[in-house]
C-alpha positions as CSV (number, residue, x, y, z in Angstrom):
1,M,88.8,104.9,72.8
2,A,85.4,104.3,74.3
3,P,82.5,106.5,73.1
4,S,81.5,109.4,75.3
5,V,78.8,109.3,77.8
6,E,76.7,111.7,75.8
7,W,77.1,109.6,72.6
8,V,76.0,106.4,74.4
9,W,73.1,108.3,75.9
10,G,72.0,109.6,72.5
11,E,72.1,106.1,71.1
12,M,70.0,104.8,73.9
13,L,67.4,107.5,73.5
14,A,67.1,106.8,69.8
15,E,66.8,103.1,70.4
16,A,64.1,103.6,73.0
17,R,62.1,106.0,70.8
18,N,62.2,103.4,67.9
19,H,61.1,100.5,70.1
20,S,57.6,99.2,69.3
21,D,56.8,96.5,71.9
22,E,53.5,97.5,73.6
23,I,54.4,95.8,76.9
24,L,57.9,97.2,77.1
25,N,57.2,100.7,76.0
26,P,56.0,101.9,79.4
27,M,59.3,100.6,81.0
28,L,61.3,102.3,78.3
29,H,59.6,105.6,78.9
30,V,60.1,105.6,82.7
31,A,63.6,104.1,82.7
32,I,65.1,106.0,79.7
33,L,62.9,108.5,77.9
34,E,61.7,110.3,81.0
35,Q,65.3,110.5,82.5
36,T,67.5,113.5,81.9
37,S,70.8,111.9,81.4
38,F,72.7,108.6,81.3
39,A,73.7,109.2,85.0
40,T,70.1,109.7,86.2
41,A,68.8,106.7,84.1
42,L,71.5,104.5,85.7
43,A,70.7,105.8,89.2
44,F,67.0,105.1,88.6
45,L,67.5,101.6,87.3
46,L,69.9,100.6,90.0
47,S,67.8,102.1,92.7
48,C,64.8,100.1,91.4
49,K,66.8,96.9,91.7
50,L,68.8,97.6,94.9
51,G,66.0,99.1,96.9
52,S,64.2,96.8,99.3
53,N,61.8,96.7,102.2
54,L,64.8,97.6,104.4
55,I,66.1,100.5,102.4
56,N,63.6,102.0,100.0
57,Q,64.2,103.0,96.4
58,A,64.2,106.8,97.0
59,T,66.9,106.5,99.6
60,V,69.0,104.3,97.3
61,F,68.5,106.7,94.4
62,E,69.8,109.6,96.6
63,L,72.8,107.5,97.6
64,I,73.7,106.7,94.0
65,A,73.3,110.4,93.1
66,D,75.7,111.3,95.9
67,F,78.1,108.7,94.5
68,Q,77.9,110.0,91.0
69,N,78.5,113.6,92.2
70,A,81.5,112.5,94.3
71,R,82.9,110.3,91.6
72,P,81.8,111.6,88.1
73,A,84.5,109.5,86.4
74,M,82.4,106.4,87.4
75,V,79.6,107.5,85.2
76,A,82.0,107.5,82.3
77,A,83.3,104.1,83.4
78,A,79.7,102.8,83.4
79,A,79.2,104.0,79.8
80,A,82.5,102.5,78.8
81,D,81.4,99.1,80.3
82,L,78.2,99.3,78.4
83,S,80.0,100.1,75.1
84,A,82.4,97.1,75.7
85,I,79.3,94.8,76.0
86,R,77.9,96.3,72.8
87,E,81.1,95.8,70.9
88,R,82.2,92.4,72.3
89,D,79.1,90.5,73.2
90,P,77.3,89.1,70.1
91,A,74.1,88.8,72.2
92,A,74.0,92.6,72.7
93,A,72.2,93.9,69.6
94,N,71.9,97.4,70.9
95,Y,72.6,99.5,74.0
96,V,69.2,99.5,75.6
97,C,69.0,95.7,76.1
98,P,72.2,95.3,78.1
99,F,71.6,98.5,80.0
100,L,68.2,97.3,81.2
101,F,68.6,93.5,81.4
102,F,72.3,92.3,81.6
103,K,73.1,91.4,85.2
104,G,76.8,91.3,84.5
105,F,76.6,95.0,83.8
106,H,74.3,95.7,86.8
107,S,76.6,93.8,89.2
108,I,79.7,95.8,88.1
109,Q,77.8,99.1,88.5
110,S,76.5,98.1,91.9
111,Y,80.1,97.1,92.9
112,R,81.3,100.6,92.0
113,I,78.8,102.1,94.5
114,A,79.8,99.6,97.2
115,H,83.5,100.2,96.5
116,W,83.0,104.0,97.0
117,L,81.2,103.4,100.3
118,W,83.9,101.0,101.5
119,R,86.6,103.6,100.8
120,E,84.5,106.2,102.6
121,N,84.5,103.9,105.7
122,R,80.8,103.2,105.3
123,K,81.5,99.5,105.3
124,S,78.2,98.2,106.6
125,L,76.3,100.1,103.9
126,A,78.8,98.8,101.4
127,C,78.1,95.3,102.6
128,Y,74.4,95.9,102.1
129,I,74.9,96.8,98.5
130,Q,77.2,93.8,98.0
131,S,74.6,91.5,99.6
132,R,71.7,92.9,97.7
133,A,73.5,92.7,94.4
134,S,74.6,89.1,95.1
135,E,71.0,88.2,95.8
136,L,69.7,89.8,92.7
137,F,72.4,89.1,90.1
138,A,74.1,85.9,91.5
139,V,77.5,87.8,91.3
140,D,79.5,88.4,94.4
141,I,82.1,91.2,94.3
142,H,83.7,92.2,97.5
143,P,83.5,96.0,97.9
144,A,87.3,96.3,98.6
145,A,88.3,94.6,95.3
146,V,89.7,96.9,92.6
147,L,88.0,96.8,89.2
148,G,88.9,98.8,86.1
149,Q,86.6,99.7,83.2
150,R,85.4,98.3,79.9
151,I,85.0,95.0,81.8
152,L,82.7,92.3,80.5
153,F,81.0,89.8,82.8
154,D,79.5,87.5,80.2
155,H,76.3,86.1,81.6
156,G,77.6,86.9,85.1
157,T,76.0,84.0,87.0
158,G,78.3,82.6,89.7
159,I,81.2,85.0,89.4
160,V,83.0,85.6,92.7
161,V,85.7,88.3,93.1
162,G,87.5,88.3,96.5
163,E,88.5,91.1,98.7
164,T,92.1,91.8,97.5
165,A,91.5,90.9,93.9
166,V,92.4,93.3,91.1
167,V,90.7,93.2,87.7
168,E,92.2,95.6,85.2
169,D,90.7,97.3,82.1
170,D,89.3,95.3,79.2
171,V,89.1,92.0,81.1
172,A,86.4,89.5,80.4
173,L,85.1,86.9,82.9
174,L,82.6,84.3,82.0
175,Q,80.0,82.6,84.2
176,N,81.1,80.7,87.3
177,V,84.6,82.2,87.5
178,T,86.1,82.5,90.9
179,L,88.9,84.9,91.8
180,G,89.5,83.4,95.3
181,G,91.9,82.8,98.1
182,T,93.4,79.5,99.2
183,G,92.6,79.7,102.9
184,K,91.5,81.9,105.7
185,G,94.7,83.9,106.1
186,A,94.5,87.7,106.0
187,G,96.4,90.1,103.8
188,D,96.8,90.2,100.0
189,R,95.5,86.8,99.1
190,H,93.5,87.1,95.8
191,P,94.4,87.1,92.1
192,K,95.5,90.1,90.0
193,I,94.0,89.9,86.5
194,R,95.9,92.1,84.1
195,R,94.5,94.1,81.1
196,G,92.8,92.3,78.3
197,A,92.8,88.8,79.8
198,V,90.0,86.3,79.4
199,I,89.0,83.9,82.1
200,G,86.8,81.1,80.7
201,T,83.6,79.5,82.0
202,G,84.0,77.9,85.4
203,A,87.7,78.6,85.8
204,K,89.0,79.1,89.4
205,V,92.0,81.4,89.9
206,L,93.2,81.0,93.5
207,G,95.7,82.8,95.6
208,N,97.8,86.0,95.3
209,I,98.9,85.2,91.8
210,E,98.9,87.1,88.5
211,V,97.2,86.4,85.2
212,G,99.3,88.4,82.8
213,E,98.2,91.0,80.2
214,G,96.4,89.4,77.3
215,A,96.4,85.9,78.9
216,K,93.7,83.3,78.3
217,V,92.5,80.8,80.9
218,G,90.5,77.9,79.4
219,A,87.1,76.9,80.7
220,G,87.1,74.8,83.8
221,S,90.8,75.4,84.6
222,I,92.2,75.5,88.1
223,V,94.9,78.2,88.2
224,L,97.3,78.0,91.2
225,R,100.4,79.7,89.7
226,S,100.9,82.9,87.8
227,V,100.2,83.0,84.1
228,A,102.6,84.7,81.8
229,P,101.3,87.5,79.6
230,F,99.9,86.5,76.2
231,T,99.8,82.8,76.9
232,T,97.0,80.3,77.2
233,V,96.6,77.8,80.1
234,V,94.2,75.0,80.5
235,G,93.5,72.1,82.9
236,N,93.7,71.1,86.5
237,P,96.2,72.3,87.5
238,A,96.4,74.7,84.7
239,R,99.4,74.5,82.3
240,M,100.5,76.4,79.3
241,V,99.4,75.2,75.9
242,G,100.2,76.4,72.4
243,E,102.3,79.4,71.4
244,R,102.3,82.9,72.7
245,H,99.8,85.2,71.0
246,V,100.1,88.9,70.5
247,D,96.5,90.3,70.8
248,L,94.2,90.9,73.7
249,P,91.7,88.0,73.6
250,S,89.1,89.9,75.6
251,L,88.6,92.4,72.7
252,T,87.6,89.6,70.3
253,M,86.2,87.2,73.0
254,D,88.3,84.5,71.4
255,Q,88.1,81.6,73.9
256,S,89.5,78.9,71.7
257,V,92.5,77.0,73.0
258,P,95.1,74.7,71.3
259,P,94.7,71.0,71.8
260,A,95.4,70.0,75.4
261,D,98.2,67.7,74.3
262,F,100.1,70.6,72.7
263,V,101.9,71.6,75.8
264,I,105.0,73.8,76.0
């Protein structure tokens, strides 16, 4: 079970108070220590990033506050995402660093706002958030896609998630992963990534196919057919290698694969 929002916020406050870098201290004060809650800190941070000369920071902050009030469960989801990064990414030595600086985390939280707007039929504004986030974070998630929580976008750069894609809880995507279609046809045309799967660096998963629970897709693979749960696939086109495993590889971030010539 993920820690509560209040527990995560308490950890962040303690880390910010104990920080000693003279250059960063003013940022820590305004972004964390002067905020009243995890929700307001997140709204402040995202509004600083998503605001622009076209839509100013104060307006974006109010929009995010409206989103949080309408969908309070999404604040808990954001805290769960942050906890997943802290637990599973060896580069995350605390909570404050990924909260302030990890663009994979920022891109998912920006997506949540855009997804809410899309479902509220404010599609043009949703596209603004998507476009702005893509410019800032080099991650492009269509507002209509469906994402769970405790999701880890490791590094984030180059990740693309198409309109009808589904990414369930506890999934990990590494940099330059594409969950894309295979043409310009309409309808349900993007992958469904089930709980606990890991999609390795540079992998392309294309079409309305399913990557099963706990599956592992090796780096650089091109996946054109569904992947069975708890199996590993590699190559172009991707094929199963090794034996079935029993764990969720996203929880350990185990990206190792059997030798390519060990094919079942």
